[in-house]
N, C-alpha and C positions, 0 to 999 in steps of 0.2 A: 505493500499500500504505500503510495505516494503522499507525504503531507504538503499541504497547499502553502505553507509559509517557506519552503525552501525553493532555491531557484537552481534549476538542474543545468547549470552551465557555470562557464567562467566569466566573472563580472569583475569591474573595476569602479571605484568611486568616481561620481560625476563632478567632483570638487574641481572649481576653476579659480585661478588667482591665489592670493594668500591663503593658508589655512590657519586657524588660531586654535592651539590647543592648551588647555589647563588641566593639570594634574593637580589634586589638592586631597590632603588626608590628615591623618592623626595616627599617633602610636601610643597606645596605652603602655606607660612605663611601670605602673604598680597597679596591678588588678585590684587590689584591696581597697585602692582610693577612688571607689566608685562614684562619689559624690563630686569628684573633681573631671573624671573623664566622660562619665554618662551625658551630662549637659552638652559636651562638645560633641559627642556622637549623636546626639538627637538633633543638634543645629543643622547638621547638612541636610536631611530629609526636609527640614521647614524650609531651608534656602531653596532647594530643588522644586518644592511644590509651588513656593512664591515666583520663581522664574517660570515655571510651566504655566501659572495662570497669566503671564504677561508675555503674549507671543512677540512684542516688540523688544523684549530685554535683550534678543540677541543670542540666546543660548539655543542651539540647535539641537543637540543631542547629548546625553551623558551615559556613562557605564559605571555602575557600583561595583568595586572589586575589594579584595581582600588579598594583602601580601602574606599575612600570617594571623594567628589568633590576637595578635597585638596591634597589628597595622591595617587600617581599612583606609581606602580613597576613591576618589572619583575621576575618571577621565571625562572632561567636557570638551566639546567642539562649539565654538563661537562663532558669530557671523563676522566680527572685527575685533581688534584689541580695543578699540574706541568704546564698542558696547560692553566689553568685559570690564573695563576701567569704569564706565558709567554707573554699572551696577556695584561695583566695589567700593565706590565713594558716595553712592547715594544715600542721603541721610533717610532714617525711618525703615530701612530694609533690615531683615533679619541678619544679614551679613554684617551692617552697621553696627546693630545693637550687641552682636556676639563680640566684635572686635573692640567696642568701647568697654564691654564688661572686661575682656582679657587684658586689654592696655591698662585700665584702672587696677586690677590686680597687681599687674606688674610694677606699676608706680608705686604702690603701697608695700611692694615688697612680700606680697603674698603667694608669689608663683613658687611652688615647691617641686616642680619638675615631675609631676605625677601623670602628665600627658604632654606629648610632642605634636607640634603642628607644623605642617610644611605645606609649599605649594611651588609649582613650576609653571611657568608660561612659555609655550613655543610659538612664535609666528613663524611659520615655514612659507618661504617664498615659492610660488610657482616654479615648477621645474626641480624641486627638491623633495618632492613626496611622490609615492606611486602605491598603488594598492592592487591586490588581486584576491578574489573570493571564489572559491570553488565549491559549488552545490551548498551554497550558504545564502541565508536570508540576509537581508541589508545589516551591516554589523558595522560599528566604528565609524570610520570616515563616511563610508557608503550610507550608513543610516543617517547621518548629518547631513549630506550633500546629495544624497540619491545613488542610484546604481545604473550602470550601462553595460552592456555586453563589451567583453574585453577588446573585440576587434575595433570599436570605436575609438581606443587610445593605444592600441597596439598590442600584440601578442606577447613580445619580449619587453623585458624591463627597462632596457634602454630606450625603446620606443614610448613607453609611458612617461618616463622621466623628461623625454625631449617633447612631449605633447604641448602644444600651445593653441588655445581657442581661436586666436586669430588666423592660424595655419590652416584649422579645420574649416573655418568659414571661408578662406580663401579656394579650399579644395571642394568645397560643397558649391561655390558658385562657378568654379572652373568646370566641374562634372556638369552642372545644368546648363552651361553655355557652349560646351563643347559640341561640335557637329556630330551627330551620330553615324555609325557605320553605314546604315541604309542609305542615308542623305549622301554619303560619299560613294556609293555604289558597290560597296564591298560585299 
């Protein structure tokens, strides 16, 4: 029986232009300090719900992951770094309240090292990312930007890295305006 959610072919992400990826997470340093790490753990789902309710926020997709029983993180795909910055600095958001709380504890000298926080942001220019998905539903970059048959970007990695939307548009125009073999008498 074939499942409806899988794609029985090789595909690639339909991303064009720069890709913005945020990795954000936490590490439980002391399991017994539940009152320190549980509020941090619970704040991420609240932030994601807040972002989901605002389609203009710029968050395209996210994936919740764990690296160990101590470390939890989210891979987020954003429309632009400007929209990511806008959310990070917007007053009144779950993120702003959480960071105000954490920064306040830090200033008061009440941070005890019970929970670690981290994030990494990558702005990946076009031509510096590529993807392939074999018999997969849309996942990761493809879930964020859409999915295309692999041939649209090239079957080989070097072809997908070399893909440029403006070249594809030129190729489409050339194919549409080229004289057909029938018209040439072939």
